[in-house]
C-alpha positions in Angstrom: 1.4 18.3 -27.3 3.0 15.6 -26.3 7.2 15.1 -25.8 9.0 18.1 -27.5 11.4 17.1 -30.6 14.4 17.8 -30.1 16.6 18.8 -32.9 20.2 20.2 -33.6 21.4 21.6 -36.6 24.2 24.3 -38.1 24.1 27.1 -37.8 23.1 27.0 -42.3 20.1 25.6 -41.2 18.9 27.7 -38.2 16.5 30.1 -39.7 14.6 27.1 -42.1 13.9 24.8 -39.1 13.0 27.5 -37.0 10.6 28.2 -39.0 9.7 25.1 -40.1 9.6 23.6 -36.7 6.8 26.5 -36.0 4.9 25.6 -38.5 5.0 21.9 -37.8 4.2 22.5 -34.8 0.7 24.5 -35.9 -0.2 21.0 -37.9 1.0 18.5 -35.3 0.6 19.8 -32.5 3.8 18.3 -31.1 6.5 20.8 -30.1 9.8 20.7 -31.5 12.8 22.8 -30.3 16.2 23.1 -32.7 19.6 24.4 -31.5 21.8 25.9 -34.3 25.6 25.3 -33.7 29.3 25.4 -35.7 28.5 22.3 -37.9 31.8 20.7 -36.0 30.1 21.0 -32.9 27.2 19.4 -33.7 28.4 16.5 -35.1 31.0 15.9 -32.2 27.9 16.1 -29.7 25.8 13.6 -31.8 28.7 11.4 -32.2 29.8 11.7 -28.6 26.2 10.1 -27.7 24.2 13.0 -26.6 20.8 13.2 -26.7 18.8 14.6 -29.4 16.1 13.3 -31.7 16.9 14.5 -34.7 20.4 15.8 -36.4 20.3 18.6 -39.6 23.4 18.6 -41.1 25.1 18.4 -44.7 24.7 15.3 -46.4 28.6 14.1 -45.9 28.4 14.7 -42.1 25.4 13.1 -41.7 26.8 10.0 -44.0 29.6 9.8 -41.7 27.3 9.8 -38.9 25.5 7.0 -40.3 29.0 4.9 -40.8 29.3 5.1 -37.1 26.0 4.4 -36.1 25.1 7.3 -34.5 21.6 7.2 -36.6 19.1 5.7 -37.4 20.0 3.3 -40.3 17.6 4.1 -43.3 16.6 7.4 -41.5 17.9 10.3 -43.4 16.4 12.5 -46.1 17.7 15.6 -48.0 15.9 18.0 -47.2 17.4 21.1 -48.7 20.7 22.5 -51.3 22.3 26.1 -50.7 24.5 28.2 -52.9 27.2 29.7 -51.7 26.7 33.6 -51.7 29.1 36.8 -51.1 28.5 39.7 -48.9 29.5 43.1 -47.9 28.9 46.1 -45.9 25.3 47.8 -46.6 25.6 50.2 -48.2 28.8 49.9 -49.1 29.9 49.1 -53.1 29.3 46.3 -54.7 32.3 44.2 -56.3 31.9 43.1 -59.7 31.5 39.1 -59.4 30.1 37.9 -62.6 32.2 35.5 -63.2 35.4 33.3 -62.0 38.5 36.0 -63.0 36.1 38.5 -61.3 35.7 37.0 -58.4 39.9 36.3 -57.8 40.0 40.2 -58.4 37.6 41.2 -55.8 39.3 38.5 -53.1 43.1 40.4 -54.3 41.6 43.4 -53.7 39.6 43.2 -50.5 41.5 44.2 -47.7 39.8 41.3 -45.9 37.8 38.4 -46.7 35.8 36.1 -44.5 34.9 32.7 -44.2 33.2 29.9 -42.5 34.1 26.0 -40.7 31.7 25.2 -42.9 31.2 23.5 -45.9 31.2 27.0 -48.0 34.7 27.5 -46.6 36.6 24.5 -47.0 35.2 25.2 -50.7 37.1 28.5 -50.9 40.0 27.7 -49.3 40.5 25.1 -52.0 39.6 28.0 -54.5 42.7 30.0 -53.4 44.6 26.8 -53.9 43.9 26.7 -57.4 43.8 29.9 -58.1 48.0 30.2 -56.5 46.9 32.4 -54.3 46.9 31.5 -50.6 50.1 32.7 -50.2 49.4 35.9 -51.1 46.5 36.7 -49.3 46.7 34.4 -46.0 47.1 37.5 -43.8 44.2 39.5 -44.7 41.9 36.1 -44.1 39.7 35.6 -41.2 37.8 32.6 -40.0 35.1 33.0 -38.6 34.4 31.1 -35.2 32.2 27.8 -35.0 28.6 29.3 -34.5 29.1 33.0 -35.8 28.2 34.0 -38.7 30.6 35.6 -40.9 28.0 37.8 -41.7 28.6 39.4 -38.5 32.2 40.2 -39.0 31.1 41.9 -42.1 28.5 43.8 -40.4 31.6 44.7 -38.0 33.4 46.0 -40.5 36.0 43.6 -39.7 35.9 41.8 -43.0 35.2 43.8 -46.5 34.1 40.6 -47.7 32.4 37.6 -46.6 31.5 34.2 -47.7 28.8 32.0 -47.2 25.7 29.8 -47.2 23.1 32.1 -48.5 20.8 31.3 -46.2 23.0 32.4 -43.4 23.6 35.8 -45.3 20.5 37.2 -46.6 18.9 38.1 -43.3 21.6 39.5 -41.3 21.4 43.5 -40.4 23.9 45.3 -41.7 25.5 43.7 -44.4 24.1 43.4 -48.0 24.3 40.2 -50.3 25.9 40.7 -53.6 25.3 37.4 -55.2 25.9 33.8 -55.4 28.9 33.1 -56.8 29.5 32.1 -60.8 28.4 29.0 -62.2 31.8 28.0 -62.6 33.1 28.4 -59.0 29.8 27.6 -57.1 29.3 24.6 -54.9 25.8 23.4 -53.4 25.8 22.7 -50.2 22.6 19.9 -50.3 21.7 19.1 -45.9 20.2 16.2 -44.8 17.9 15.4 -41.5 18.1 11.9 -39.7 16.7 10.6 -36.8 19.6 9.9 -33.9 20.1 6.6 -32.5 19.8 8.4 -28.8 16.4 9.3 -29.5 13.9 7.9 -27.0 10.9 8.6 -29.5 12.3 7.6 -32.7 8.9 7.9 -35.0 7.8 11.1 -33.4 11.4 11.9 -34.9 10.8 10.8 -38.5 7.7 12.1 -38.3 9.2 15.5 -38.0 12.3 14.4 -40.3 9.8 13.2 -43.5 7.9 16.6 -42.7 11.2 18.4 -43.4 11.5 16.4 -46.6 7.6 16.7 -47.8 6.6 19.3 -50.6 4.8 21.1 -47.4 8.6 22.1 -46.4 9.1 24.1 -50.0 7.8 27.6 -49.4 9.4 28.5 -46.2 13.3 26.5 -48.0 12.8 28.8 -50.8 12.0 32.3 -48.6 15.5 31.7 -47.0 17.4 31.3 -50.0 17.5 27.3 -50.2 16.0 25.1 -52.7 13.9 22.2 -51.7 16.4 18.7 -52.2 
């Protein structure tokens, strides 16, 4: 099958990339190995020059890697868009999240709120500031460590209300996805992939990036709660 294409990604795209890597291997006869970690850690490792062929992260993180000269110029492609969702433990009551004020009320009523170190977490903290409730809920807010799904904290009972990318919540056992944030609160994160300058097989890496951005990958993205970019 030739040399394996190595990929590092954030947790948000872990499941979709695993499925796409398997499909690509079947079609191209070239194996792909995906390592998914916290997005901050993934970006740092690429920045430090660790050898990977492809990196897949939020578009703004890819842009920072491009500015630092850590990805091959012009190799990046937008691959998917993801919405922020809300989850509770399986079988728990679902709060009303139909409007912005309803979400704010649900957060104020929750005994604990979980969020991530990724783009969804940054957005949530900005919402708390905008609503003027950061100080009020501070003792009840729990940030999941890098690489740890917020949904796992929900499933274990550590947090009552969890916020993260839909793709990271929808397949986790022990949680119910209540829904995505209403449109007036929603932030859509675009994820991109690019060829790392450390790659020794840039052509093969670019072929995989192109596959990720192609219509052939669309159905897998939709199955994992993402939209093709």
